[in-house]
C-alpha positions as CSV (number, residue, x, y, z in Angstrom):
1,M,20.4,-3.8,5.3
2,A,20.6,0.0,5.0
3,V,17.9,2.4,6.3
4,L,17.1,5.7,4.7
5,T,14.3,8.0,5.8
6,L,12.9,10.7,3.5
7,S,10.2,13.4,3.8
8,A,7.2,13.0,1.5
9,V,6.9,15.6,-1.2
10,P,3.5,16.2,-2.7
11,P,3.1,15.0,-6.3
12,P,2.5,17.4,-9.2
13,I,-1.0,18.2,-10.1
14,A,-2.2,16.5,-13.3
15,A,-5.5,15.9,-14.8
16,G,-7.3,15.1,-18.0
17,A,-9.5,12.1,-18.9
18,R,-8.6,9.7,-21.6
19,A,-9.7,6.4,-22.9
20,D,-8.0,3.7,-21.0
21,A,-8.7,0.0,-21.0
22,F,-9.2,-0.9,-17.4
23,P,-9.0,-4.7,-16.1
24,P,-12.5,-5.8,-15.5
25,F,-12.1,-6.5,-11.7
26,L,-11.6,-2.9,-10.8
27,P,-14.7,-1.1,-9.4
28,K,-16.8,0.5,-12.2
29,Q,-16.1,4.0,-10.6
30,V,-12.7,3.9,-12.0
31,E,-14.2,5.1,-15.4
32,N,-15.1,8.4,-13.6
33,I,-11.5,9.3,-12.7
34,K,-10.1,12.2,-14.6
35,D,-6.5,12.1,-13.4
36,S,-4.4,10.7,-16.5
37,Y,-1.7,9.4,-14.1
38,A,-4.2,7.4,-11.9
39,R,-6.0,6.2,-15.2
40,K,-2.8,5.0,-16.7
41,L,-1.5,3.2,-13.6
42,A,-5.0,1.7,-13.0
43,S,-4.9,0.2,-16.5
44,R,-1.7,-1.8,-15.7
45,I,-3.0,-3.3,-12.4
46,E,-2.9,-7.2,-12.6
47,R,-4.0,-9.9,-10.2
48,L,-1.4,-12.6,-9.7
49,P,-2.2,-15.9,-7.9
50,V,-0.6,-16.1,-4.4
51,N,-0.9,-19.1,-2.2
52,L,-1.8,-18.3,1.4
53,S,-2.3,-21.3,3.7
54,D,-5.2,-23.2,2.0
55,N,-6.3,-20.3,-0.1
56,C,-5.1,-19.0,-3.5
57,I,-5.5,-15.2,-3.5
58,M,-5.7,-13.3,-6.8
59,S,-3.4,-10.5,-5.5
60,S,-3.2,-7.1,-7.2
61,C,0.0,-5.2,-8.2
62,V,1.6,-3.4,-10.9
63,K,4.4,-5.4,-12.5
64,P,7.5,-3.9,-14.2
65,L,7.6,-3.9,-18.0
66,V,11.1,-5.1,-17.9
67,K,13.0,-6.9,-15.2
68,G,16.5,-5.7,-14.5
69,E,19.8,-7.1,-13.1
70,T,19.7,-4.7,-10.1
71,N,17.6,-5.0,-7.1
72,P,14.0,-4.2,-7.8
73,V,12.3,-1.2,-6.3
74,V,9.0,-2.5,-4.5
75,L,6.5,0.3,-3.5
76,L,4.2,-0.3,-0.6
77,H,1.2,1.9,0.2
78,G,0.1,3.5,3.4
79,F,-2.9,2.8,5.6
80,D,-6.1,1.9,3.8
81,S,-4.7,2.7,0.4
82,S,-3.7,1.1,-2.8
83,C,-0.9,1.0,-5.5
84,L,-2.6,4.0,-7.1
85,E,-0.8,6.0,-4.4
86,W,2.1,5.8,-6.6
87,R,0.6,7.0,-9.8
88,Y,3.1,10.0,-10.0
89,T,6.2,8.2,-8.6
90,Y,5.9,4.9,-10.7
91,P,6.5,6.3,-14.2
92,L,9.5,8.3,-13.0
93,L,11.2,5.2,-11.5
94,E,10.4,3.2,-14.6
95,D,11.7,5.9,-16.9
96,A,14.9,5.8,-14.9
97,G,15.4,2.1,-15.9
98,L,14.4,0.6,-12.5
99,E,12.6,-2.6,-12.1
100,T,9.6,-1.3,-10.2
101,W,6.7,-3.0,-8.5
102,A,3.7,-1.4,-6.7
103,V,2.1,-4.1,-4.5
104,D,-1.2,-4.0,-2.8
105,I,-1.1,-5.3,1.0
106,L,-3.7,-7.9,1.9
107,G,-6.9,-6.4,2.8
108,W,-6.4,-3.2,0.9
109,G,-6.1,-2.4,-2.8
110,F,-7.6,-4.4,-5.5
111,S,-7.0,-8.1,-4.7
112,D,-10.0,-10.6,-4.9
113,L,-11.0,-11.2,-1.3
114,E,-14.4,-12.8,-1.8
115,Q,-13.2,-15.7,0.5
116,L,-11.8,-13.3,3.1
117,P,-8.8,-14.5,4.9
118,A,-7.6,-13.2,8.3
119,C,-6.1,-9.6,7.6
120,N,-4.0,-9.5,10.7
121,V,-0.2,-8.4,10.7
122,A,0.9,-12.0,10.3
123,N,-1.2,-12.8,7.4
124,K,-0.4,-9.4,5.6
125,R,3.4,-10.4,6.1
126,N,3.0,-13.9,5.0
127,H,1.0,-12.8,1.9
128,F,3.5,-10.2,0.8
129,Y,6.3,-12.8,1.4
130,Q,4.6,-15.5,-0.8
131,L,4.1,-12.8,-3.5
132,W,7.8,-11.9,-3.4
133,K,8.9,-15.5,-3.3
134,S,6.8,-16.4,-6.3
135,Y,7.4,-13.3,-8.4
136,I,9.9,-10.8,-7.3
137,K,12.5,-13.2,-6.0
138,K,15.4,-10.9,-5.6
139,P,16.3,-8.7,-2.5
140,M,14.2,-5.6,-2.8
141,I,14.8,-1.9,-2.2
142,L,11.6,-1.7,-0.2
143,V,9.8,1.7,0.0
144,G,7.2,2.3,2.7
145,P,5.3,5.6,3.2
146,S,3.2,6.4,6.6
147,L,1.9,3.0,7.8
148,G,3.6,1.3,4.8
149,A,6.9,2.0,6.8
150,A,5.7,-0.1,9.7
151,I,4.7,-2.8,7.2
152,A,8.3,-2.6,5.5
153,I,10.1,-2.8,8.9
154,D,8.0,-5.6,10.1
155,F,8.6,-7.4,6.8
156,A,12.2,-6.7,6.8
157,V,12.9,-8.1,10.4
158,I,11.2,-11.3,9.7
159,H,12.5,-11.8,6.1
160,P,15.9,-10.0,5.8
161,E,16.9,-12.2,2.9
162,A,14.1,-10.5,0.9
163,V,15.2,-6.8,1.6
164,E,18.4,-5.1,0.5
165,K,17.4,-1.5,1.6
166,L,14.5,0.2,3.3
167,V,13.3,3.6,2.3
168,L,10.9,5.1,4.8
169,I,8.7,8.1,3.9
170,D,7.1,10.1,6.7
171,A,7.1,6.9,8.7
172,S,4.3,6.2,10.9
173,V,5.9,3.7,13.2
174,Y,5.7,4.7,16.9
175,A,2.0,4.1,17.4
176,E,1.3,0.8,19.2
177,G,-1.0,-0.7,16.9
178,T,-4.7,0.2,16.8
179,G,-4.7,0.8,20.5
180,D,-8.1,0.8,22.1
181,M,-9.9,0.4,18.8
182,A,-8.8,-3.3,19.0
183,N,-11.2,-3.6,21.9
184,L,-14.3,-2.0,20.3
185,P,-17.5,-4.1,19.8
186,R,-17.8,-5.2,16.2
187,A,-20.9,-3.1,15.6
188,I,-19.0,0.0,16.6
189,A,-15.9,-1.1,14.6
190,Y,-18.1,-1.4,11.5
191,A,-19.6,2.1,12.1
192,G,-16.2,3.6,12.3
193,V,-15.0,2.1,9.0
194,S,-18.1,3.3,7.3
195,I,-17.1,6.7,8.4
196,L,-13.6,5.9,7.3
197,K,-14.5,5.3,3.6
198,S,-17.0,8.3,3.5
199,F,-16.4,10.9,0.9
200,P,-16.4,13.9,3.2
201,L,-13.8,12.3,5.5
202,R,-11.5,11.6,2.6
203,F,-12.0,14.8,1.0
204,W,-11.0,16.6,4.1
205,V,-7.7,14.5,4.4
206,N,-7.0,15.7,1.0
207,V,-7.5,19.3,1.9
208,L,-5.2,19.1,4.9
209,A,-2.4,17.1,2.9
210,F,-2.5,19.2,-0.2
211,R,-3.4,22.7,0.4
212,G,-4.0,25.0,-2.6
213,L,-5.2,22.4,-5.0
214,P,-8.2,23.3,-7.2
215,L,-11.5,22.0,-5.9
216,S,-11.9,19.7,-9.1
217,T,-8.5,18.1,-8.3
218,N,-9.3,17.5,-4.7
219,L,-12.7,15.9,-5.7
220,D,-10.9,13.6,-8.2
221,W,-8.2,12.6,-6.0
222,T,-10.7,11.8,-3.3
223,N,-12.3,9.4,-5.7
224,V,-9.0,7.8,-6.6
225,G,-8.2,7.4,-2.7
226,R,-11.4,5.6,-2.0
227,L,-11.7,3.5,-5.1
228,H,-10.7,0.4,-3.4
229,C,-13.4,1.0,-0.9
230,R,-16.1,0.1,-3.3
231,Y,-15.4,-3.7,-2.8
232,P,-18.0,-5.5,-0.8
233,W,-15.4,-7.1,1.4
234,W,-13.5,-3.9,2.2
235,E,-15.3,-3.3,5.4
236,D,-14.9,-6.8,6.7
237,A,-11.2,-6.6,5.9
238,S,-10.8,-3.3,7.6
239,V,-12.7,-4.3,10.8
240,D,-10.6,-7.5,10.9
241,F,-7.4,-5.5,10.8
242,M,-8.6,-2.9,13.4
243,L,-9.7,-5.7,15.9
244,S,-6.5,-7.8,15.4
245,G,-4.4,-4.9,17.0
246,G,-2.5,-3.6,14.0
247,Y,1.2,-3.0,13.7
248,N,3.4,-2.3,16.7
249,V,7.0,-2.2,15.4
250,T,8.8,-0.2,18.2
251,E,10.9,-3.1,19.1
252,Q,11.6,-4.1,15.5
253,I,12.8,-0.6,14.9
254,N,15.3,-0.9,17.7
255,Q,16.5,-4.2,16.2
256,V,17.0,-2.6,12.8
257,C,19.0,0.3,14.4
258,R,21.1,-2.1,16.4
259,S,21.8,-4.3,13.2
260,T,22.8,-1.1,11.1
261,H,25.0,0.2,13.8
262,R,26.8,-3.1,14.0
263,M,27.4,-3.0,10.2
264,G,28.5,0.7,10.4
265,R,25.8,1.5,7.9
266,G,23.5,3.7,9.8
């Protein structure tokens, strides 16, 4: 299993509303998004049944139009995000002839979580594994940006048979989980996640990440980034993840490094 670390590059600016047929399970605010790349990818989001313990979760993802003979590229998203994070990259990979999936991690994205399962690391990993086992089925080139890198490493160490290569982008892997936030009283945790989904906070994050963008683009990208927060179960899923302790993959990183060193493929 090879490991490649890349630096994230901001996507190009693209906007322009057009008539797209969106799946009915998406929040109605998707109609207000102007970014044509986001609208097009949103129109392709599907929900697939994934069995998790005694619960069948209708799980959101973007499936490839054509399956190939080579290893599929599977795109994870970062912390509290969705498959729409890949709206600029996905069509480029698809145009290059790659079998490409964009997967929403349990507790984030656009899955149906009316009957909310535990959204801890073990359940997130198991959910992704069951999705892979049921639909993807071949060893993946697994791409993880930011916290998605920790998700990718955690998954690859536990299920190496499912991963051919890792691509880590601006990897957020050295934080020891959610830290002291895991010990917060639930009421304070809920107050914190309410701020997390607020428009001002999300807008300011966009300003810091993509300097020089027009105001109208920042406003639209903020709406894209918080679209999944519109679901009534989003706060419950986010608090559950926070209080569970989150991802701590430092030792797993060492395992991956030792493994690649032994294979001479560092």
